[in-house]
MIPA-904402 format. One record per residue (C-alpha): residue in one letter; x, y, z. Coordinates in steps of 0.2 Angstrom, whole numbers, padded with zeros to 4 digits, always signed. Layout:
aXYZ...
This chain:
m+0000+0000+0000r+0007+0017-0005r+0008+0031+0008s+0013+0047-0001f+0020+0061+0009e+0028+0077+0003t+0036+0083+0019v+0047+0074+0031l+0051+0079+0049i+0068+0074+0055a+0067+0069+0074n+0086+0071+0076r+0101+0082+0076g+0119+0083+0070e+0127+0074+0055i+0112+0062+0053a+0100+0076+0052c+0110+0084+0039r+0113+0068+0029i+0094+0065+0028v+0090+0083+0023r+0102+0080+0008t+0094+0064+0002a+0076+0071+0005r+0079+0087-0005r+0086+0077-0019m+0070+0067-0019g+0060+0083-0020l+0054+0081-0002r+0052+0096+0010t+0061+0094+0026v+0058+0100+0044a+0071+0101+0057v+0068+0101+0076f+0081+0109+0088s+0084+0112+0106e+0090+0128+0114a+0108+0122+0112d+0106+0119+0094r+0098+0135+0089e+0112+0139+0077a+0116+0121+0072l+0120+0116+0054h+0104+0105+0052v+0093+0119+0057e+0101+0130+0043m+0099+0116+0030a+0081+0111+0033d+0067+0121+0024v+0058+0123+0041a+0064+0122+0059v+0055+0121+0075h+0061+0124+0093i+0056+0109+0104g+0064+0113+0121p+0079+0116+0132a+0096+0109+0129p+0095+0092+0139a+0089+0078+0127a+0076+0072+0139e+0067+0089+0137s+0069+0091+0119y+0075+0077+0107l+0067+0063+0118d+0051+0073+0120a+0040+0063+0109a+0024+0073+0111r+0033+0089+0106i+0041+0081+0091i+0024+0074+0085a+0016+0091+0088a+0029+0100+0078a+0026+0087+0064v+0007+0090+0064e+0010+0109+0064t+0021+0109+0050g+0011+0098+0039s+0023+0084+0039g+0017+0067+0032a+0032+0057+0039v+0045+0057+0053h+0062+0050+0051p+0070+0047+0068g+0088+0045+0062y+0098+0034+0075g+0099+0036+0093f+0086+0046+0103l+0068+0039+0098s+0074+0029+0083e+0071+0012+0092n+0056+0018+0103a+0041+0007+0099d+0029+0019+0108f+0035+0034+0098a+0032+0024+0082e+0014+0020+0088a+0011+0038+0093c+0017+0044+0075a+0004+0032+0067a-0010+0038+0079a-0006+0056+0073g-0008+0051+0055l+0011+0051+0052v+0022+0038+0043f+0036+0032+0054v+0052+0030+0043g+0057+0013+0051p+0051-0004+0056t+0034-0008+0064p+0032-0006+0082a+0031-0025+0084a+0048-0028+0076i+0055-0014+0087r+0049-0022+0103a+0054-0040+0097m+0072-0035+0093g+0074-0020+0105s+0074-0032+0120k+0090-0042+0118a+0082-0056+0129q+0067-0057+0118a+0077-0056+0102k+0088-0070+0107a+0074-0081+0111l+0067-0077+0094m+0083-0081+0085a+0085-0097+0094a+0068-0103+0087s+0074-0097+0070g+0090-0107+0071v+0102-0092+0072p+0117-0097+0083l+0118-0088+0099v+0131-0084+0112p+0128-0095+0128g+0121-0085+0142y+0105-0079+0152h+0091-0069+0144g+0078-0071+0157a+0066-0059+0167a+0072-0062+0184q+0085-0049+0189d+0089-0052+0207a+0108-0053+0212a+0107-0072+0215t+0099-0076+0198l+0112-0066+0189r+0126-0073+0200d+0121-0091+0196a+0119-0086+0177a+0136-0080+0176s+0143-0095+0185r+0134-0107+0173a+0140-0097+0157g+0158-0097+0164y+0168-0082+0167p+0173-0070+0160v+0155-0064+0156l+0148-0049+0148v+0135-0039+0158k+0124-0029+0146a+0108-0019+0145s+0094-0028+0137a+0088-0012+0129g+0098+0000+0119g+0115-0001+0112g+0130+0009+0108g+0141+0001+0122k+0130+0009+0135g+0125-0002+0150m+0139-0014+0146r+0152-0021+0158i+0165-0036+0159a+0166-0046+0174r+0181-0058+0174g+0176-0066+0191e+0163-0067+0204a+0172-0053+0214e+0169-0041+0199l+0151-0046+0196a+0142-0035+0208e+0151-0019+0203a+0148-0023+0185v+0130-0026+0187a+0127-0010+0197a+0136+0001+0185a+0128-0007+0170k+0111-0005+0178r+0114+0014+0182e+0120+0017+0164a+0106+0008+0156k+0093+0016+0167a+0100+0034+0162a+0102+0030+0144f+0086+0019+0140g+0075+0021+0155d+0076+0002+0157d+0089-0007+0168h+0085-0025+0163l+0101-0034+0161l+0107-0050+0152i+0122-0061+0155e+0133-0068+0141k+0149-0079+0140l+0163-0067+0134i+0170-0073+0118e+0188-0069+0120r+0197-0060+0105p+0182-0059+0095r+0178-0050+0079h+0162-0039+0078i+0153-0042+0061e+0136-0035+0056v+0125-0037+0041q+0115-0023+0034i+0097-0029+0029f+0082-0021+0021g+0064-0026+0021d+0048-0019+0013s+0030-0021+0016h+0028-0033+0002g+0037-0047+0011n+0055-0045+0003v+0070-0045+0014v+0088-0043+0007s+0105-0041+0014l+0118-0028+0008f+0134-0037+0013e+0143-0036+0030r+0153-0023+0039e+0168-0026+0050c+0166-0016+0066t+0179-0025+0077l+0189-0009+0081q+0181-0003+0097r+0184+0006+0112r+0173+0003+0128h+0162-0007+0116q+0159+0008+0105k+0165+0007+0087v+0179+0018+0081i+0184+0013+0063e+0172+0002+0053e+0175-0005+0036a+0165-0015+0022p+0166-0028+0017a+0174-0037+0032a+0193-0041+0032r+0198-0059+0029l+0181-0066+0028a+0180-0082+0017e+0166-0081+0004d+0157-0096+0012q+0157-0087+0028r+0150-0071+0020q+0136-0080+0013a+0132-0090+0029i+0132-0074+0040s+0121-0065+0027a+0109-0079+0026a+0107-0079+0045a+0104-0060+0045r+0090-0062+0032a+0083-0076+0042a+0083-0064+0057g+0074-0051+0048a+0061-0063+0040a+0057-0069+0058v+0050-0053+0063g+0043-0047+0046y+0055-0033+0045v+0052-0017+0036g+0065-0004+0033a+0084-0003+0037g+0091-0014+0050t+0107-0021+0056v+0110-0039+0063e+0126-0040+0073f+0136-0055+0076v+0152-0059+0087a+0164-0070+0077n+0179-0080+0079d+0188-0095+0071e+0175-0107+0077g+0160-0097+0069f+0148-0083+0072h+0135-0080+0085f+0120-0068+0085i+0121-0054+0098e+0108-0041+0094m+0098-0032+0080n+0097-0014+0078t+0081-0008+0071r+0087+0008+0063l+0100+0015+0052q+0117+0013+0059v+0131+0027+0061e+0142+0017+0050h+0130+0015+0036p+0140+0025+0023v+0153+0011+0021t+0139+0000+0014e+0133+0015+0003m+0151+0017-0004i+0153-0002-0009t+0135-0004-0016g+0132+0013-0023i+0115+0013-0014d+0108+0028-0004l+0101+0019+0011v+0091+0034+0017e+0082+0035+0000w+0078+0016+0002q+0071+0020+0019l+0060+0034+0012r+0054+0024-0003v+0050+0009+0008a+0041+0020+0021a+0030+0026+0007g+0025+0008+0003e+0036+0005-0012p+0044-0012-0015l+0063-0013-0013p+0072-0006-0028l+0083-0021-0031r+0082-0040-0029q+0095-0049-0019d+0104-0055-0035e+0104-0037-0042i+0114-0030-0027r+0133-0029-0031r+0148-0023-0021v+0163-0014-0028g+0179-0010-0019h+0182-0007-0001a+0177+0007+0011f+0182+0013+0029e+0174+0025+0041a+0183+0034+0055r+0173+0043+0068i+0180+0060+0073y+0176+0064+0091a+0178+0079+0102e+0188+0070+0115d+0206+0070+0123a+0214+0053+0119e+0228+0057+0131r+0217+0060+0146g+0207+0044+0144f+0196+0050+0130l+0187+0063+0141p+0175+0073+0130s+0181+0090+0125i+0169+0105+0126g+0172+0122+0117r+0170+0132+0101i+0178+0125+0085g+0190+0138+0080t+0198+0131+0064w+0192+0116+0055r+0202+0110+0040q+0194+0095+0031p+0201+0085+0017a+0195+0088-0001t+0180+0077-0005g+0178+0067-0020e+0190+0054-0027g+0184+0042-0014v+0183+0054+0001r+0167+0059+0010v+0164+0069+0026d+0147+0068+0035t+0146+0081+0049g+0134+0092+0058f+0147+0105+0063r+0156+0120+0055e+0170+0132+0061g+0163+0143+0075d+0151+0130+0081q+0150+0126+0100v+0153+0108+0106t+0141+0107+0121p+0141+0093+0135f+0123+0089+0131y+0125+0077+0117d+0136+0063+0109p+0154+0071+0106m+0155+0065+0088l+0160+0079+0076a+0161+0070+0059k+0162+0054+0050l+0177+0052+0038i+0172+0040+0024v+0184+0033+0011h+0182+0021-0004g+0196+0012-0014a+0197-0001-0027d+0204-0013-0014r+0207-0013+0005a+0225-0007+0004q+0220+0008-0007a+0205+0012+0004l+0216+0012+0020a+0229+0023+0012r+0216+0035+0007l+0210+0035+0025t+0227+0039+0033g+0229+0052+0020a+0212+0060+0023l+0216+0060+0042d+0232+0069+0039r+0222+0083+0030s+0210+0084+0045i+0214+0097+0058v+0202+0104+0071m+0207+0118+0083g+0197+0124+0098v+0193+0107+0105k+0203+0092+0107t+0200+0078+0095n+0204+0059+0092i+0211+0062+0075g+0229+0058+0080f+0223+0042+0089l+0213+0037+0073r+0228+0040+0062a+0239+0029+0074l+0226+0015+0074a+0224+0016+0055s+0243+0014+0054h+0244-0001+0066p+0251-0016+0057d+0237-0028+0063v+0225-0016+0056a+0234-0016+0039a+0234-0035+0039g+0216-0036+0044a+0221-0047+0059m+0210-0038+0072d+0199-0042+0087t+0189-0031+0098g+0203-0030+0111l+0216-0023+0100i+0214-0005+0105e+0214-0009+0124r+0230-0019+0122e+0239-0006+0111l+0231+0009+0120a+0247+0016+0127a+0256+0016+0110l+0241+0023+0101t+0239+0038+0113a+0257+0042+0116p+0260+0060+0113s+0273+0065+0099s+0287+0077+0103p+0293+0088+0089a+0311+0087+0085g+0323+0091+0070h+0312+0094+0054d+0296+0096+0065v+0304+0110+0074a+0308+0118+0057a+0291+0115+0051a+0284+0123+0067v+0294+0139+0063a+0288+0138+0045a+0270+0139+0052v+0274+0154+0062l+0281+0163+0047a+0266+0158+0036r+0254+0165+0049e+0264+0181+0049a+0266+0182+0030a+0247+0180+0029g+0244+0195+0040r+0255+0206+0030r+0247+0218+0017d+0263+0223+0008g+0267+0210-0005g+0284+0218-0009p+0301+0211-0004w+0298+0216+0014g+0283+0205+0016q+0293+0189+0011a+0298+0175+0023d+0314+0170+0014g+0326+0179+0025w+0333+0191+0012m+0342+0206+0018i+0352+0220+0009a+0367+0217+0021g+0372+0210+0037e+0361+0199+0047r+0349+0199+0062r+0343+0185+0074r+0326+0180+0080r+0321+0167+0094v+0305+0157+0091r+0299+0147+0106f+0284+0136+0108e+0278+0123+0120a+0271+0105+0116d+0265+0093+0130g+0274+0104+0144a+0291+0104+0135s+0298+0120+0128h+0306+0120+0111e+0317+0135+0104a+0325+0139+0088t+0334+0154+0081l+0331+0161+0064v+0346+0170+0056y+0341+0182+0043r+0355+0184+0030r+0358+0191+0012q+0359+0173+0007g+0343+0168+0015l+0337+0160+0031l+0348+0150+0043l+0339+0140+0056e+0348+0135+0072a+0339+0122+0083a+0344+0112+0098a+0357+0098+0096k+0361+0105+0078g+0371+0119+0071g+0364+0131+0058a+0356+0124+0043a+0348+0132+0027f+0330+0135+0029a+0316+0141+0018m+0297+0139+0016s+0283+0142+0004i+0264+0141+0005r+0256+0130-0007p+0239+0134-0016d+0231+0120-0005a+0237+0130+0010r+0250+0117+0015l+0268+0122+0018d+0283+0116+0008v+0297+0116+0021f+0316+0116+0015y+0328+0112+0029d+0345+0104+0030g+0345+0099+0012c+0327+0091+0013k+0310+0096+0007e+0294+0091+0016t+0276+0095+0014v+0266+0098+0030d+0249+0104+0036y+0245+0116+0049a+0231+0127+0057w+0230+0141+0070s+0218+0146+0083g+0225+0160+0093a+0242+0156+0100d+0239+0138+0097f+0242+0128+0082e+0242+0110+0076l+0256+0103+0064v+0255+0087+0054s+0270+0079+0046r+0275+0062+0041r+0281+0059+0059g+0266+0063+0068r+0253+0076+0074f+0259+0090+0086r+0248+0102+0096l+0259+0117+0099h+0258+0134+0109l+0268+0149+0103v+0276+0158+0117d+0279+0177+0117v+0298+0177+0121l+0296+0195+0127r+0284+0190+0140g+0292+0174+0146q+0284+0158+0152d+0265+0157+0156a+0262+0157+0175d+0260+0140+0183i+0241+0139+0188s+0241+0120+0192g+0241+0114+0210g+0229+0114+0224k+0220+0100+0234g+0204+0092+0229i+0195+0083+0215t+0189+0094+0201a+0177+0092+0186p+0187+0087+0170m+0172+0093+0160p+0155+0099+0162g+0142+0086+0167s+0130+0080+0180i+0135+0071+0197r+0126+0054+0197q+0133+0045+0212v+0144+0047+0227l+0155+0032+0231a+0164+0037+0246e+0160+0046+0263p+0169+0062+0270g+0182+0056+0283n+0186+0040+0273s+0205+0036+0270l+0207+0032+0252e+0221+0024+0242k+0226+0032+0226g+0214+0028+0212a+0199+0024+0224p+0183+0029+0216v+0175+0044+0224l+0161+0051+0212v+0152+0045+0196m+0149+0059+0184e+0139+0059+0168a+0144+0069+0153m+0140+0067+0134k+0129+0051+0138m+0143+0042+0146e+0148+0038+0165h+0165+0044+0171v+0172+0038+0188l+0182+0051+0197r+0195+0044+0208a+0207+0049+0222p+0222+0058+0215s+0233+0051+0229a+0233+0042+0245g+0224+0052+0258r+0208+0057+0267l+0192+0064+0259v+0188+0080+0269a+0171+0085+0261f+0161+0086+0245r+0157+0103+0236c+0143+0095+0226a+0128+0084+0227v+0120+0071+0217g+0110+0079+0203d+0121+0094+0202f+0126+0100+0185v+0144+0106+0186q+0156+0116+0175e+0173+0111+0170g+0186+0115+0183a+0173+0116+0197e+0179+0109+0214l+0169+0093+0218a+0178+0087+0233e+0191+0093+0246f+0205+0080+0248e+0219+0079+0260p+0234+0070+0253s+0244+0058+0265k+0260+0066+0273d+0270+0051+0272
């Protein structure tokens, strides 16, 4: 049955909202955006034909307010609602409320959402359909004794996970009975906060697994197809970091078997729309873990290898059309990767980074490179939502070419104003196990120290940093004559200039010698060497130093700049040598907020003597829990906050007295 609509409301924000607008507009549909107070100036608001304010910044009062969203759809004459992913995308009650208001929900039926939204119910359904499962407990009883017995039967280590939701939230590992109680408590808290449901299940932890998922699509005419698989093995804290399609090192018979199992899962619930069936795999086979009844964040890699616009398929299926292609008509070409760029500080445990984006340099799109984002230069990254800034997607004729394009595109990506994980992504994409496709979900945790190790500039990187300083000065000069050049030319004699900058607390200094013959650069542990630089048309720098030429990328934000060379990525601060070093503002006693967020739980009492690293507070920021711990051995004196408080970065949360011995 066809259900025509001319206007679609997008019940989401950020890059997925922008991505839906682009496809809907190409199809001739009118688009309506919704926005919270924090997103009043957001890109998705600007792109849509109409935008409606739906509430304050917290998601619970805006993007999760189903009544306000439906009211906005009715008021704007929308015929359909596309939920994107996250928020209300897998909420069966919301899908039913849309239908009751005469709106087409761009997604599966409420019955399918409920059947697959509960991991426990989904596993029972899959077992009846012959899809292999991971051993574990999926029952209704949630008392401590039942969960403890279930973990014992499954055999440690076990995975404790929320029955509702996904995205790695409400998920903990317990390697023995001593860890189970804390894992259950933490998983329940996070699941309740994220999904409003703290029901848990217990599964045997498959050691050194791969995470493989299959994109499926169904229509209202009984057709279900699969669009190949994606490798989502590179994860941190159960959240995907880099994905690829097709899966690396998967034999053709395995590919066919896992795709057939995914189609069987979809057929079991009469699935309509886009869905993803997720499996854990190892050398012994694969096991069903869950089905996501929505579009996935990583869907672009499937689009890149199939040439299919999955959002267009969603909208056509929602309108009652049959699937555009049969299973035997779906082809794959080449290989694709997606890297998720987050506003987070990899060197500080991936804490979310809040602030205004000062400079954003992106790789040129086309030639197998695509960037999906909901941010621009000047936009504010707030603590209210997921910290993902963009998705960098690349395609190549084969895996090696696609991976080379990914590393190259990461090198051309620079964001100033907030910390990002770009350097971490570049290190991960260059890891030899990733290059060989020999990955498992524990790779990042095992290699974390190496993947997040800060780089220290030396030699040619010091020369490149000096070149970046000169390039900024040259860009600020209006005089295009010889006095505005950065080649060091002088009529006679010479003059000397010190350039000092800091990187990761270390100070670096070089001296420029301006001579008639050109510039000479004197750096630490090296005598003077000939130096020159030129700015390329693509805004990169050609740096000539000590007989070698290298092309580097850079970007400035105030006195801070980022430099990318073939040896690494460096964040630097230019020091005014006339003013001396910045004052030391560190120190003090206590535990401070590492970012803006809400206090969720107190784990210690004033007067307690604590060891270094003992848990003190649980703080929630950007939809994740963060445990704040004692900075050293000592005594907890008093709290300066209470459960429920929203605190700003740097706020003192607890007074702490270090031990004197």
